Backbone as CSV, one residue per row, in Angstrom:
resi,resn,N_x,N_y,N_z,CA_x,CA_y,CA_z,C_x,C_y,C_z
1,UNK,20.495,9.583,-0.498,19.040,9.688,-0.461,18.544,9.109,0.852
2,UNK,17.665,9.798,1.571,17.196,9.356,2.872,15.797,8.774,2.771
3,UNK,15.595,7.637,3.493,14.262,7.062,3.566,13.501,7.704,4.707
4,UNK,12.207,7.387,4.830,11.374,7.971,5.884,11.850,7.514,7.250
5,UNK,11.627,8.360,8.244,11.977,8.017,9.621,11.120,6.850,10.086
6,UNK,11.724,5.910,10.792,11.030,4.733,11.288,10.978,4.774,12.810
7,UNK,9.956,4.110,13.373,9.805,4.001,14.816,9.917,2.539,15.224
8,UNK,10.352,2.318,16.444,10.454,0.954,16.956,10.328,0.982,18.473
9,UNK,9.807,-0.104,19.027,9.785,-0.297,20.469,10.776,-1.392,20.803
10,UNK,11.612,-1.146,21.790,12.569,-2.167,22.219,12.808,-2.041,23.716
11,UNK,13.389,-3.083,24.335,13.704,-2.987,25.756,14.735,-1.888,26.034
12,UNK,14.609,-1.254,27.165,15.581,-0.243,27.577,16.900,-0.915,27.939
13,UNK,17.992,-0.258,27.595,19.336,-0.703,27.975,20.023,0.434,28.724
14,UNK,21.107,0.133,29.458,21.742,1.182,30.270,22.095,2.453,29.521
15,UNK,22.503,2.343,28.267,22.890,3.545,27.531,21.703,4.461,27.227
16,UNK,20.478,3.962,27.404,19.280,4.778,27.178,18.944,5.660,28.379
17,UNK,19.510,5.376,29.527,19.075,6.014,30.768,19.171,7.541,30.726
18,UNK,20.241,8.161,30.231,20.278,9.633,30.210,19.100,10.255,29.467
19,UNK,18.735,9.711,28.308,17.584,10.259,27.577,16.282,10.012,28.331
20,UNK,16.156,8.838,28.947,14.946,8.522,29.709,14.793,9.484,30.878
21,UNK,15.879,9.774,31.572,15.826,10.712,32.692,15.425,12.102,32.205
22,UNK,15.909,12.508,31.034,15.510,13.808,30.479,14.006,13.858,30.223
23,UNK,13.461,12.778,29.663,12.020,12.741,29.390,11.235,12.763,30.693
24,UNK,11.698,12.002,31.673,10.998,11.974,32.953,11.033,13.346,33.623
25,UNK,12.157,14.037,33.496,12.277,15.374,34.093,11.256,16.337,33.476
26,UNK,10.986,16.177,32.180,9.980,17.011,31.517,8.563,16.667,31.973
27,UNK,8.361,15.411,32.368,7.009,14.904,32.565,6.535,14.914,34.007
28,UNK,7.441,14.773,34.954,7.038,14.591,36.345,7.767,15.576,37.245
29,UNK,7.108,16.028,38.318,7.746,16.976,39.244,9.014,16.428,39.883
30,UNK,9.006,15.149,40.250,10.195,14.534,40.833,10.619,13.380,39.941
31,UNK,11.906,13.145,39.864,12.411,12.116,38.964,13.261,11.114,39.714
32,UNK,13.305,9.916,39.167,14.221,8.925,39.698,15.641,9.260,39.255
33,UNK,16.623,9.061,40.109,18.015,9.244,39.672,18.416,8.123,38.722
34,UNK,19.481,8.358,37.984,19.938,7.350,37.029,20.269,6.038,37.720
35,UNK,20.750,6.104,38.957,21.102,4.871,39.670,19.879,3.988,39.886
36,UNK,18.703,4.615,40.073,17.486,3.825,40.257,17.156,3.049,38.998
37,UNK,17.270,3.684,37.836,17.000,2.984,36.585,18.004,1.857,36.365
38,UNK,19.235,2.074,36.745,20.226,0.999,36.609,19.823,-0.209,37.445
39,UNK,19.307,0.037,38.652,18.834,-1.068,39.485,17.604,-1.715,38.879
40,UNK,16.708,-0.892,38.339,15.486,-1.433,37.762,15.779,-2.356,36.580
41,UNK,16.797,-2.040,35.797,17.129,-2.886,34.659,17.669,-4.241,35.094
42,UNK,18.072,-4.343,36.364,18.525,-5.618,36.920,17.408,-6.349,37.661
43,UNK,16.260,-5.707,37.794,15.124,-6.272,38.515,14.420,-7.300,37.629
44,UNK,14.404,-8.561,38.033,13.843,-9.610,37.180,12.334,-9.470,37.010
45,UNK,11.672,-8.693,37.865,10.231,-8.503,37.746,9.870,-7.272,36.922
46,UNK,10.850,-6.465,36.554,10.588,-5.208,35.845,10.815,-5.372,34.344
47,UNK,10.018,-4.654,33.570,10.197,-4.583,32.125,10.081,-3.117,31.717
48,UNK,11.121,-2.595,31.098,11.120,-1.209,30.632,11.311,-1.201,29.122
49,UNK,10.426,-0.472,28.450,10.454,-0.381,27.000,10.609,1.074,26.595
50,UNK,11.268,1.294,25.481,11.391,2.646,24.952,10.888,2.671,23.515
51,UNK,10.336,3.808,23.142,9.926,4.071,21.766,10.984,4.974,21.154
52,UNK,11.599,4.511,20.086,12.705,5.256,19.491,12.354,5.708,18.085
53,UNK,12.947,6.819,17.732,12.912,7.300,16.355,14.251,6.952,15.753
54,UNK,14.251,5.996,14.852,15.496,5.562,14.253,15.924,6.534,13.170
55,UNK,17.213,6.758,13.040,17.670,7.684,11.999,17.332,7.151,10.621
56,UNK,17.066,8.038,9.666,16.767,7.581,8.304,17.917,6.768,7.740
57,UNK,17.574,5.774,6.947,18.597,4.987,6.275,19.045,5.714,5.017
58,UNK,20.322,5.684,4.804,20.856,6.357,3.612,20.998,5.342,2.486
59,UNK,20.294,5.600,1.388,20.416,4.742,0.228,21.605,5.184,-0.612
60,UNK,22.331,4.229,-1.169,23.495,4.621,-1.987,23.060,5.396,-3.217
61,UNK,23.835,6.401,-3.543,23.575,7.173,-4.755,24.466,6.647,-5.876
62,UNK,24.013,6.754,-7.106,24.829,6.256,-8.224,26.195,6.944,-8.232
63,UNK,27.255,6.189,-8.498,28.589,6.793,-8.515,28.726,7.807,-9.651
64,UNK,29.520,8.849,-9.366,29.764,9.861,-10.401,30.678,9.287,-11.471
65,UNK,30.569,9.767,-12.672,31.463,9.292,-13.743,32.924,9.463,-13.348
66,UNK,33.705,8.448,-13.589,35.127,8.497,-13.244,35.865,9.352,-14.268
67,UNK,36.657,10.288,-13.760,37.488,11.090,-14.659,38.885,11.206,-14.070
68,UNK,39.835,11.432,-14.873,41.225,11.461,-14.450,41.484,12.713,-13.617
69,UNK,42.015,12.566,-12.364,42.313,13.744,-11.546,43.365,14.620,-12.192
70,UNK,43.223,15.904,-11.927,44.207,16.857,-12.460,45.010,17.432,-11.315
71,UNK,46.235,16.941,-11.139,47.097,17.482,-10.111,46.853,16.841,-8.752
72,UNK,47.798,17.077,-7.795,47.715,16.413,-6.486,46.568,16.955,-5.649
73,UNK,46.201,18.261,-5.807,45.090,18.812,-5.039,43.769,18.120,-5.425
74,UNK,43.578,17.933,-6.737,42.362,17.259,-7.199,42.347,15.804,-6.741
75,UNK,43.511,15.139,-6.775,43.595,13.752,-6.319,43.231,13.644,-4.840
76,UNK,43.782,14.556,-4.015,43.479,14.536,-2.584,42.002,14.808,-2.329
77,UNK,41.445,15.769,-3.066,40.026,16.088,-2.881,39.153,14.882,-3.181
78,UNK,39.455,14.170,-4.240,38.655,13.007,-4.620,38.792,11.882,-3.607
79,UNK,40.000,11.676,-3.091,40.194,10.628,-2.088,39.394,10.922,-0.827
80,UNK,39.405,12.190,-0.402,38.675,12.556,0.807,37.170,12.454,0.612
81,UNK,36.714,12.647,-0.614,35.276,12.627,-0.869,34.714,11.219,-1.014
82,UNK,35.577,10.201,-1.063,35.086,8.842,-1.232,34.308,8.354,-0.019
83,UNK,34.704,8.760,1.168,34.042,8.341,2.397,33.720,9.566,3.239
84,UNK,32.553,10.149,3.033,32.188,11.333,3.798,32.084,11.003,5.279
85,UNK,32.271,11.998,6.149,32.197,11.748,7.583,30.863,11.104,7.945
86,UNK,30.876,10.067,8.823,29.613,9.416,9.213,28.726,10.373,9.965
87,UNK,27.408,10.275,9.710,26.450,11.108,10.419,26.083,10.475,11.740
88,UNK,25.579,11.278,12.638,25.169,10.751,13.936,24.062,9.722,13.745
89,UNK,24.209,8.564,14.412,23.238,7.487,14.254,22.543,7.134,15.559
90,UNK,22.740,7.892,16.621,22.104,7.569,17.880,20.591,7.711,17.759
91,UNK,19.892,6.719,18.287,18.440,6.765,18.247,17.921,7.849,19.181
92,UNK,16.891,8.534,18.736,16.216,9.501,19.582,15.088,8.787,20.303
93,UNK,15.111,8.801,21.625,14.064,8.167,22.413,12.909,9.146,22.548
94,UNK,11.724,8.711,22.127,10.545,9.564,22.156,9.694,9.343,23.395
95,UNK,9.802,8.194,24.016,9.011,7.903,25.202,9.400,6.565,25.779
96,UNK,8.870,6.272,26.961,9.196,4.998,27.600,8.048,4.582,28.512
97,UNK,8.013,3.301,28.808,7.025,2.756,29.730,7.714,1.683,30.575
98,UNK,7.352,1.637,31.847,7.892,0.622,32.736,6.775,-0.111,33.441
99,UNK,6.931,-1.409,33.595,5.927,-2.177,34.336,6.606,-3.259,35.157
100,UNK,5.930,-3.639,36.240,6.361,-4.722,37.102,5.392,-5.877,36.951
101,UNK,5.929,-7.077,36.869,5.122,-8.287,36.739,5.043,-8.946,38.108
102,UNK,3.912,-8.774,38.780,3.798,-9.191,40.173,2.602,-10.116,40.341
103,UNK,2.851,-11.402,40.522,1.821,-12.390,40.854,0.590,-12.220,39.960
104,UNK,0.766,-12.469,38.683,-0.322,-12.429,37.697,-0.876,-11.032,37.467
105,UNK,-0.195,-10.015,37.968,-0.664,-8.641,37.814,0.463,-7.780,37.277
106,UNK,0.248,-7.177,36.126,1.235,-6.269,35.555,0.888,-4.849,35.991
107,UNK,1.822,-4.212,36.671,1.572,-2.861,37.192,2.422,-1.864,36.415
108,UNK,1.766,-0.927,35.728,2.490,0.125,35.010,2.979,1.150,36.029
109,UNK,4.286,1.283,36.141,4.847,2.205,37.135,5.162,3.567,36.540
110,UNK,5.334,3.638,35.229,5.624,4.921,34.596,5.362,4.832,33.103
111,UNK,4.914,5.940,32.546,4.737,6.066,31.092,4.875,7.542,30.773
112,UNK,5.795,7.874,29.898,6.034,9.282,29.572,6.493,9.422,28.131
113,UNK,6.162,10.565,27.535,6.538,10.885,26.159,7.276,12.213,26.159
114,UNK,8.283,12.308,25.333,9.062,13.542,25.225,8.136,14.726,24.931
115,UNK,8.401,15.860,25.556,7.483,17.003,25.494,7.139,17.415,24.071
116,UNK,8.115,17.472,23.207,7.862,17.915,21.846,7.172,16.891,20.964
117,UNK,6.930,15.681,21.508,6.333,14.612,20.716,4.945,14.217,21.209
118,UNK,4.382,14.984,22.126,3.087,14.615,22.701,1.940,14.953,21.751
119,UNK,0.777,14.355,22.075,-0.451,14.557,21.306,-0.312,14.044,19.873
120,UNK,0.517,13.018,19.703,0.670,12.380,18.392,0.279,10.902,18.441
121,UNK,-0.138,10.419,19.609,-0.504,9.013,19.736,0.626,8.100,20.144
122,UNK,1.792,8.671,20.498,2.925,7.825,20.853,2.729,7.164,22.216
123,UNK,2.058,7.862,23.129,1.751,7.245,24.413,0.870,6.016,24.240
124,UNK,-0.022,6.073,23.270,-0.892,4.925,22.993,-0.080,3.744,22.479
125,UNK,0.928,4.005,21.657,1.787,2.923,21.181,2.531,2.273,22.340
126,UNK,2.993,3.076,23.277,3.682,2.525,24.444,2.736,1.710,25.309
127,UNK,1.497,2.175,25.457,0.519,1.418,26.241,0.236,0.073,25.572
128,UNK,0.088,0.063,24.257,-0.129,-1.189,23.543,1.051,-2.127,23.751
129,UNK,2.258,-1.593,23.672,3.442,-2.433,23.887,3.439,-3.025,25.288
130,UNK,3.023,-2.230,26.287,2.963,-2.736,27.661,1.929,-3.849,27.787
131,UNK,0.790,-3.682,27.124,-0.237,-4.730,27.149,0.297,-6.001,26.506
132,UNK,1.040,-5.861,25.429,1.620,-7.026,24.774,2.554,-7.780,25.718
133,UNK,3.400,-7.025,26.431,4.337,-7.655,27.363,3.574,-8.387,28.461
134,UNK,2.576,-7.721,29.029,1.803,-8.330,30.109,1.131,-9.623,29.637
135,UNK,0.511,-9.585,28.467,-0.169,-10.769,27.953,0.817,-11.886,27.628
136,UNK,1.955,-11.521,27.046,2.942,-12.530,26.680,3.531,-13.219,27.894
137,UNK,3.533,-12.535,29.047,4.056,-13.121,30.282,2.959,-13.737,31.140
138,UNK,1.782,-13.902,30.581,0.722,-14.600,31.285,0.092,-13.836,32.428
139,UNK,0.208,-12.495,32.415,-0.408,-11.706,33.473,-1.925,-11.671,33.282
140,UNK,-2.655,-11.685,34.378,-4.111,-11.762,34.305,-4.759,-10.390,34.142
141,UNK,-4.227,-9.379,34.815,-4.773,-8.021,34.727,-3.635,-7.024,34.715
142,UNK,-3.979,-5.767,34.412,-3.012,-4.675,34.491,-3.569,-3.602,35.419
143,UNK,-2.681,-2.956,36.170,-3.079,-1.897,37.082,-2.123,-0.722,36.950
144,UNK,-2.554,0.422,37.474,-1.699,1.598,37.471,-2.289,2.660,38.393
145,UNK,-1.487,3.677,38.687,-1.966,4.895,39.337,-1.749,6.059,38.377
146,UNK,-2.661,7.011,38.398,-2.560,8.179,37.527,-3.119,9.388,38.283
147,UNK,-2.525,10.536,38.042,-2.990,11.755,38.703,-4.460,12.026,38.377
148,UNK,-5.213,12.440,39.370,-6.619,12.754,39.119,-6.761,13.893,38.123
149,UNK,-5.785,14.786,38.087,-5.867,15.940,37.184,-5.446,15.618,35.759
150,UNK,-4.856,14.452,35.530,-4.339,14.111,34.200,-5.459,13.496,33.366
151,UNK,-6.340,14.342,32.886,-7.526,13.864,32.185,-7.185,13.153,30.882
152,UNK,-6.138,13.610,30.196,-5.762,12.969,28.933,-5.317,11.532,29.167
153,UNK,-4.517,11.319,30.219,-4.052,9.968,30.510,-5.205,9.078,30.962
154,UNK,-6.066,9.617,31.823,-7.218,8.839,32.290,-8.075,8.414,31.102
155,UNK,-8.295,9.330,30.170,-9.096,9.029,28.987,-8.461,7.926,28.152
156,UNK,-7.144,7.977,27.986,-6.446,6.942,27.218,-6.603,5.580,27.887
157,UNK,-6.394,5.537,29.201,-6.499,4.255,29.901,-7.922,3.708,29.842
158,UNK,-8.896,4.579,29.992,-10.289,4.118,29.899,-10.596,3.603,28.499
159,UNK,-10.017,4.214,27.506,-10.193,3.756,26.122,-9.769,2.304,25.977
160,UNK,-8.746,1.900,26.719,-8.229,0.536,26.647,-8.786,-0.372,27.744
161,UNK,-9.876,0.023,28.361,-10.571,-0.865,29.266,-10.228,-0.740,30.724
162,UNK,-9.317,0.174,31.083,-9.032,0.408,32.500,-10.226,1.118,33.143
163,UNK,-10.544,0.761,34.360,-11.599,1.448,35.100,-11.039,1.947,36.425
164,UNK,-11.649,3.015,36.938,-11.230,3.588,38.227,-11.831,2.763,39.363
165,UNK,-10.973,2.177,40.156,-11.447,1.290,41.220,-11.124,1.819,42.618
166,UNK,-10.425,2.948,42.707,-10.098,3.482,44.019,-9.243,4.728,43.906
167,UNK,-8.911,5.295,45.055,-8.108,6.522,45.125,-6.988,6.321,46.129
168,UNK,-5.805,6.779,45.783,-4.699,6.863,46.746,-4.548,8.329,47.120
169,UNK,-4.898,8.647,48.345,-4.885,10.049,48.781,-3.459,10.559,48.931
170,UNK,-3.241,11.789,48.463,-1.938,12.473,48.609,-0.786,11.592,48.105
171,UNK,-0.994,10.940,46.985,-0.038,9.940,46.493,1.225,10.578,45.926
172,UNK,1.078,11.756,45.318,2.213,12.387,44.657,2.885,13.419,45.560
173,UNK,4.078,13.864,45.137,4.864,14.784,45.964,4.117,16.071,46.282
174,UNK,3.252,16.509,45.387,2.491,17.732,45.650,1.174,17.438,46.373
175,UNK,1.075,16.197,46.882,-0.070,15.729,47.671,-1.331,15.557,46.821
176,UNK,-1.162,15.506,45.527,-2.314,15.236,44.673,-2.711,13.763,44.782
177,UNK,-4.008,13.505,44.715,-4.510,12.138,44.756,-4.243,11.427,43.435
178,UNK,-4.253,10.094,43.496,-4.115,9.265,42.305,-5.329,8.365,42.167
179,UNK,-5.782,8.217,40.930,-6.767,7.186,40.650,-6.047,5.847,40.583
180,UNK,-6.628,4.818,41.162,-6.179,3.443,40.949,-7.036,2.885,39.824
181,UNK,-6.395,2.399,38.776,-7.131,1.892,37.618,-6.692,0.471,37.311
182,UNK,-7.626,-0.335,36.833,-7.308,-1.724,36.505,-8.130,-2.173,35.309
183,UNK,-7.626,-3.205,34.642,-8.324,-3.769,33.488,-9.157,-4.975,33.941
184,UNK,-10.103,-5.395,33.108,-10.678,-6.722,33.307,-9.630,-7.769,32.949
185,UNK,-9.962,-9.022,33.037,-9.018,-10.083,32.687,-8.533,-9.905,31.252
186,UNK,-7.215,-9.932,31.065,-6.660,-9.748,29.725,-7.092,-10.864,28.770
187,UNK,-7.413,-12.020,29.332,-7.817,-13.148,28.490,-9.308,-13.152,28.183
188,UNK,-10.060,-12.215,28.756,-11.500,-12.195,28.545,-11.822,-11.798,27.109
189,UNK,-12.929,-12.330,26.606,-13.319,-12.036,25.231,-13.568,-10.549,25.032
190,UNK,-14.179,-9.904,26.036,-14.496,-8.484,25.903,-13.221,-7.653,25.786
191,UNK,-12.236,-7.958,26.634,-10.992,-7.174,26.576,-10.270,-7.432,25.266
192,UNK,-10.169,-8.689,24.863,-9.441,-9.017,23.639,-10.099,-8.387,22.414
193,UNK,-11.420,-8.362,22.401,-12.119,-7.747,21.268,-11.849,-6.245,21.215
194,UNK,-11.927,-5.582,22.375,-11.644,-4.144,22.419,-10.209,-3.874,21.985
195,UNK,-9.284,-4.643,22.550,-7.873,-4.435,22.253,-7.589,-4.630,20.763
196,UNK,-8.117,-5.709,20.183,-7.841,-5.989,18.778,-8.382,-4.889,17.886
197,UNK,-9.559,-4.366,18.208,-10.139,-3.284,17.418,-9.263,-2.038,17.474
198,UNK,-8.798,-1.698,18.672,-7.948,-0.525,18.821,-6.608,-0.713,18.123
199,UNK,-6.073,-1.898,18.224,-4.792,-2.156,17.570,-4.930,-2.059,16.060
200,UNK,-6.022,-2.569,15.518,-6.234,-2.478,14.079,-6.379,-1.022,13.634
201,UNK,-6.984,-0.205,14.486,-7.067,1.228,14.176,-5.678,1.827,14.064
202,UNK,-4.786,1.431,14.987,-3.405,1.923,14.923,-2.689,1.382,13.683
203,UNK,-2.992,0.154,13.310,-2.391,-0.392,12.095,-2.753,0.450,10.881
204,UNK,-4.000,0.831,10.804,-4.418,1.658,9.672,-3.773,3.040,9.735
205,UNK,-3.623,3.557,10.954,-3.067,4.897,11.098,-1.592,4.950,10.727
206,UNK,-0.823,3.984,11.217,0.620,4.048,11.023,1.056,3.434,9.711
207,UNK,0.247,2.533,9.177,0.470,2.074,7.821,1.662,1.185,7.580
208,UNK,2.283,0.640,8.628,3.382,-0.295,8.430,2.824,-1.704,8.328
209,UNK,3.706,-2.666,8.134,3.268,-4.047,7.955,2.433,-4.521,9.142
210,UNK,2.873,-4.153,10.337,2.153,-4.576,11.530,1.386,-3.426,12.165
211,UNK,1.519,-2.233,11.601,0.774,-1.097,12.102,1.383,-0.456,13.317
212,UNK,2.194,-1.194,14.084,2.769,-0.695,15.322,4.256,-0.974,15.320
213,UNK,5.015,-0.177,16.065,6.417,-0.533,16.243,6.514,-1.918,16.858
214,UNK,7.399,-2.754,16.346,7.519,-4.111,16.844,8.601,-4.190,17.909
215,UNK,8.356,-4.978,18.927,9.372,-5.213,19.938,10.368,-6.220,19.390
216,UNK,11.596,-6.148,19.888,12.619,-7.042,19.374,12.329,-8.490,19.722
217,UNK,11.569,-8.734,20.786,11.227,-10.094,21.166,10.003,-10.611,20.412
218,UNK,9.335,-9.746,19.646,8.150,-10.188,18.932,6.981,-10.457,19.841
219,UNK,6.843,-9.688,20.921,5.754,-9.892,21.854,4.413,-9.724,21.159
220,UNK,3.458,-10.525,21.553,2.112,-10.413,20.981,1.110,-10.940,21.978
221,UNK,0.012,-10.238,22.157,-0.996,-10.702,23.113,-1.571,-12.050,22.714
222,UNK,-1.840,-12.854,23.686,-2.451,-14.154,23.408,-3.830,-13.941,22.785
223,UNK,-4.095,-14.702,21.776,-5.394,-14.655,21.152,-5.555,-13.556,20.121
224,UNK,-4.499,-12.743,19.897,-4.630,-11.664,18.910,-4.098,-12.112,17.568
C-alpha cells in the first residue's frame, strides 16, 4: 500500500547535479556545466537547496495465510515471492535555488523549477526556503536579477516584498536586460509581517504540519 507523495527541501549534494543541470537546461538559454556546480558546493559563501519529490512509502500488507507448498516449483515460487525486487527510490528533483551570502546581503543567483512542474507554486516554496536561509544566517537584505520579460517571476518576487531598484543592461546572453530587485530589511516589522502572512497561506494550502517542506537543518526566519 502506498502513502501520498511527500515533498522536502534539503541542501544540494553532488549526486543531485545531473538532475539540477537538466532542470537548468529546460529553464535557461545557457547553463552552467556540472563542474561549476561541483565548485559551488565547495564555496563557503554559497547555499544551494533542492525541492524533491520523495517516493511514496510502502506500508506492509498483511501476510497471506501460510499453506503447505506443493512440489519444488511451488516452493521456489513462494521463496522468490517473499522479497519482491526493490523499487526505484531515487528522489525526483522538482526545482532548486542557489544563493550567495555576501556581507549581510543574500543574493539569489538562480531559481528554477522542472518544466512539467511549473505553475503549481513550487517556485514559491523555494523562494520561502531561500528567505529562511538568509534570515537564519543573519543576512540583512536579499537581492537578485531577473529578466525583464519574466513577468511571472517578477510578480512572485514583488509579492514577497522585492522592489525594482535598477536595470542591468544586456545582462543575459541574448542581450536582454535584467531588473535588479531587493527586499527591505529582513528584520523589519513590515517584511516579517508580510512574510509570515504568506507563509501561513502556504501552510493552509499544503496542509502539512508546518505547511512547507522542511529543510534538514530546520532553518527558520528570525521572529517567525
